[in-house]
N, C-alpha and C positions, 0 to 999 in steps of 0.2 A: 480729651479729644477736641481738636480744633473745630471751629465753626465751618471750615471748608469741606468737611466730610459730607457725603451725600446724605439725603434725608433718611433713607432706610438704615444706613450704617449708624447714624445718630440715634435713631429710634431703638435699634438693637442694643446699642451701648447704654441708653437710659433705662430700658427695661431690664437689662442685666444687673442694674444696681439694686433691684428689688430683692429682698431675702427669698431664698429658695428658687430663684430664677437663674438658671445657668445660660450659657451662650446658645445652646441648642434650643431651649425653650423660648428664649428671648427672640431668636430668629423666627421660630414658628409663629409666635404672637405678632411679630412685626409684619410678616407677610399676610397673616390673617387680617390685620387692620387695613393693609393696603388693598386687599381684594374686597373687603366689606364695603357696604354703602357709606357715603360720606357722613351720613347721619350718625353712624356708630362712632366714628372718630370725633365728631363734634360733641356728642353726648359724653364720651369718655373724657375728653379734654375739659369740658365744663364741670363734670363731676369732680375731677381732680382739683380744679381751681376752687370749687365751692367748699370742698373739704378743708382746704387750707384757709379760706377766707371766713367761713361761717362756723366751723366746728370748734368748740371750746370745752372746758371742763365744767361739769355741773358743780355749783358752789357747795352742794350738800354731799353728794356721794362720790364726786370726782370722776364720774363716768364721762365719756365723750358725748356731747350733745350739741344741738343747734339752739335749743331753748333752755333757759335756766329759771327754775329747776327743770331737770329732765322729766320725761314722761313717767318714769318709774317712781321718782320721788313725789311727783304731783298726783299719783294715783291714790285716792283716798281709800280704795278697797284693800290696799296693802297694809300689813301690820307694822306700825312704826316702832313697836317694842322689840322686834326681831330683826337683827342686823347680820347680814352675810358678808364677810370680808373676802375679797378675791384679789388676785395679783394683777390681772389685766382686764380690759374691757372684753376681750375675747373669752376669758373665763366667765365673766358675768353672763354673756350670751349663752355659753354652754350650760350654766346652771339654770338660767331662767327659761330656756326653751322647753325644758322638760315639764314645766308647770307644777313641780312638786313644792316649790318654795314660793311663798306669797308675802314675804316681808320686804325689807329694804336692803340696799347694798352699800358697800364702800369699796372703792377700787384703790389699791395701793400703788399701782403702776410699777410693779416689780417686786422682787423679793430680796432679802438680805444675801449678799454674796461678797464676803471679805476679799476673796481672791480677785474679784473684779472691781474692788474698791467701792462697792455699794453698801452704804450703811443706813441706819435709821433716818438720818436727815435727808437722804436722797429719795425717800419714799413718802407717801402721803399718810404717814403714821401720826404726825402731829395734828393733822386735820381730823383723824379718827378720834384721838384723845379729846380734842376740843368738842367734837360732835357729841361724845358721850357726856362730857361735863355740862354742855349746854342743855342737853335733853334732861339731865338730872336737875339742873337749876330751874328749868321750865316746868318740871313736873308738879310744882305747887299750884299751877294754874290748870288750864284745860289739857295741856300736853301730858304725855306719859314718858317715863324714863325708858331707856333701852334695857330690857330685862335679860336678853341673851345675845351674845355675839358668837356666830358660827364662823370658824376659821376654815374656809373652803380653799385651801392652798394645795397645790400639787404635792404628792407624797414623795418628793425627792429630797436630797440633802438640804438644798436651799429653802424649800418649802417647809420642811420640818423645823429648821433653825428659826425661820420667821415666825412659825406658829408658837414655838416655845417662848420666843422673845415677847410676842404680843400677849400671850397668856399671863406672863409675869407682870407685864405693864398694865393690862386692863383689869385684872381681877380686883385690885384695890379700889377700882372705880365703882364697883358694885354689881356689874352684870354677871350672869352665869356665862362662862367661856367654854365653848365646846369645839371639837374638831371633827370634820367629816370622817366617816368610817373608812376602813381600808378596802371598801368595794372598788375604789379607784385603784388601779394597779400601781404597785411600787415602781418608781422610776418613770411613770407615765406623765403626760402633760394633760391638764384638765380640759383644755379646749378640744381635744381629740377623743374624749371619752363619750360613750353613747349615753343617751338620756336615761335609760333604765338603770344603768350603773350609778349615775349621778343621783337619781332619785333614791335608790337604796342606800347610798352612802349618806345622804342627808337624813334619812329616817333613822339610821343606826349611828348617828353621831354620838360622841362620848365626851366626858369631861377631860380637860387637858391637865 
């Protein structure tokens, strides 16, 4: 769309680029912003700029963060020997908000999907392997190795394939590898599952 379009049309066009936002929703949001106080537009614009300028990946867990390490990795109350692997930052929030898990996390930023051309090198799997090896190498000092890796991946075709791949890859490195139980509905997306279901799935995890 050219720069000559009026501001409302440009705003509708830009909002419509967001996932899950159709033209009708984009139009409704654009007119809401127009009617709202100027402070809302300024705050929204600044938040968008800050996300792009300040947010990065935690060098340990690969979650999105402003500080490195992130608050979860820096929390000494969390069990460093228990690692929960999730596909996305949204999945991490879904698991953690229930409060049932008090270990650390690792975010893959996707799942294996050969049809879409997404292979192991496109995910943060290499960082996960290095993390386990570094923890094992440091266990001779004050650190402790990672004793269990929980694969908290959505129970769809891609999630199952990723879980099986990771189980084969990680088992030789020493930790117990488990998979969250089927309390999460088959074909569902983890970020939309309620907290009680996620907590039960974590408690009933099983060997892969």
